[in-house]
N, C-alpha and C positions, 0 to 999 in steps of 0.2 A: 617318454610314457608319462613317467605321476607327475609331470606340470603340464600336462593334457587332461589327463582324467580328474586331478586334483590341483590343482589350481592354486585355493588359499591355503589348502594343505602344504603346498609347495613351497608359495611365497613368504610363508610363517615359517618355517623350520630352513629354509634356505638362499635363503635371499641373501647377497652379498653387497647390497648399494651403499653399504655403510663402509664398505672396503675401497681401499684411492689406490687403485693399481699403478699408477703414477708416482710411489708414496717407494717403490723401491725399483731400482734400477732395473732395465731389461735383463744383464748380464746376471744378476744374482739372481733372476728369476731362474737363469737356463739351465741346466746339470747336465754340463755334456760330459762326465764322464759314467754317470750311472745311465743316463741311454746307450756308450760306445757300447757298455758293458751291457746291455739289456738284449743289446739290437745281434750284437758277436751268440749271446748265449741262445737267440733265438733261432739264428742259423746253424751253428751248431745242432740246436736241436732237431729242427728241420730236416738237415741233415742226415741224421740217426735216424729219424723217421720212414726213411726211405728204402734203406732193404730190409725193413718189419713187411711196408705193402708192398715189396718187391715178393718176398716173401708169402703172403696173404693174394699176389695175386697168382701162386706159379696153379699151375692144374690141377693135379693132384689134393693140392689143399684150397681151392676153392671148391672142391667136393665136402672138405670137412668144415662144418659151418662153425664147429666149435669157436676154431682161433677167432674167425671173425667177431662170433656173440661175448666171448668173453671180452675181447679186445672192445667194444660197445658196451658194453656195463659197465669197464672199470672210465671210460668216456663218459657216459650219462651220470656214476658217479661223482666226477671230475664236475661237469655241469651242475649237479646237484649242492655239490657242496659251493658252489662259487654263488647260486641261487639263494641259499641260506644264508650262506657270508653277508649278502645285502641285505637281506631281510632281515633276521635276529644274529647278533652277534653269539651270544651266550649261545643259542641254539645248534649255530655251528660248533661250537665251542664243546661243548655233551656230546652234539651226535662225532666230529671228528678230529674231536684234540690227542694230542700224546699217542701210544701204538690203539686207539679207536681206528687209526685209517690201514691200518696191519687186515682186523679183521674183515672190513671192507677190499682188503684185493685180494685175501683167502676168502672170501665169497665166491670172488670171479671166477676162481679158478676151478673151488669144487664147482660151481653152475657150469664151468668149460668142461672139466674132467664129466659131469652129470652130462652133458652134450654128445659129447663124446663117444660111450661109451655104453647111450642106450641108442644113438641113430641105431638105422638098419647099414648095413654096410655098399656103399653104391656101386660093386661091381658086384653083389647077389640081386640088387633092383634089375640088372644092366640083363640077367639070363629069362 
């Protein structure tokens, strides 16, 4: 997107025309072991996430939006982390480095607890 919006800046800072791709053999440019490890980890984490989705989809949990909201907030924090990391690495270090990520996770849990305890129970709303 930046290459479309800021083409001059992109060409000046990210121009790779000086790099000769053929100077390094194709075999040395591929990292099969890292690729396989990443693929295996992806499959493991996706398989582990499926039971979580099953729990969220249960009828009694659909009424309790605190679970979904807390999980969504963590996903938004992760997306924010990735965007800030691409924009400014030093800012990302200030906000997310070290134990600070635990504050983000705890804030999501507190948000979920507040939602869980402040919402009107569904069984009383049906009466």
